[in-house]
C-alpha angles and dihedrals in degrees: 000000000000121000124241089279125061124224091278089060094246121131115253093203118103117255096272136119087281094058090043090060093041092053095047117115120229097245101089094174095058104023117080091196091054092049090048091048092051089050092050093048092049095048097060106023109034094088095046091047092046091048091051092050095047092047089051090066107271123135119243097262094047091048090052092052094044092049090053092046094047095052091046091051091051089059102035095046092040089226094167091067086069092058116105116229093238090063084082105185124075091203092053091052092047093049092049091047090047091056090054090045091054091046089055089046091057093048099059137022114234117249092217138029112290115266095015108192095339126132113280119225121222106254128160097220096186091051090049093051095046092049090047090053090051093048099051093065090100092054090238122181117252090258094050092046090051092053092047094050089048093053095047093046091051092053091047090050092053092048091049093052092047091052092053091051092049093049090050086056092049092251101111095121089051092053092048091052095046106038093089089060089068087080097046138019095246123234126245094262093052093049089048091051092050090047092051093048094049096039093242136131112263091235090055089053093052090050090048091050091050090051092048091053089049093050090045093054091046092047092047092050090049092051091050090049090053089062095052130081089201111050090198088073094065099098090051091047093049090054090049092050093057091043089057092048093049091042 
């Protein structure tokens, strides 16, 4: 089986978040691609990883340190270069590697403080813990909790990016008014209320809501594609995403 790079040394992965991380150099301090890779990893996976670690029996402070250390190791040791393309899913590789990481953590105490002088990733620890407490109500296993946190974080990421785009176009108020319609079609009275509040025609609001739903689906599909080595898996991954959310 070929590695993630062909004989010419070029990455065979598509230009997605996966390939961004694969191509990152280990020197986070001096390499912009490595810093960007660390940021991308953190943005989508820190909460699922933290949730898994907490559910595995670690206390809050230890889970914070371990999440930081794990993400830093992924970049510094360039672990994703070892992933074969047919593994397909970035989150699957990260979860498998995390389990090995935690197993090693249990085997030997560290001689120095976790992380040392390594690059620190941007993690809102209080947010991570509060979300973890909310998500464990169903007594989920660590694996299930990881998948659920991944799905919710992905949806939040898509909404956040859409909001940025709408605000850049001077349509932030419209986005705020319509984002709840992404979860339901919206009845006539609701559309009329939104139209009245924004000073728009009701028909125009319906069209805007329809376009927002289209952009949301396209953006979500793109984000899912970013986490796959094989873009052909995107339909399967989309179905799995909604399965997790309805779970």
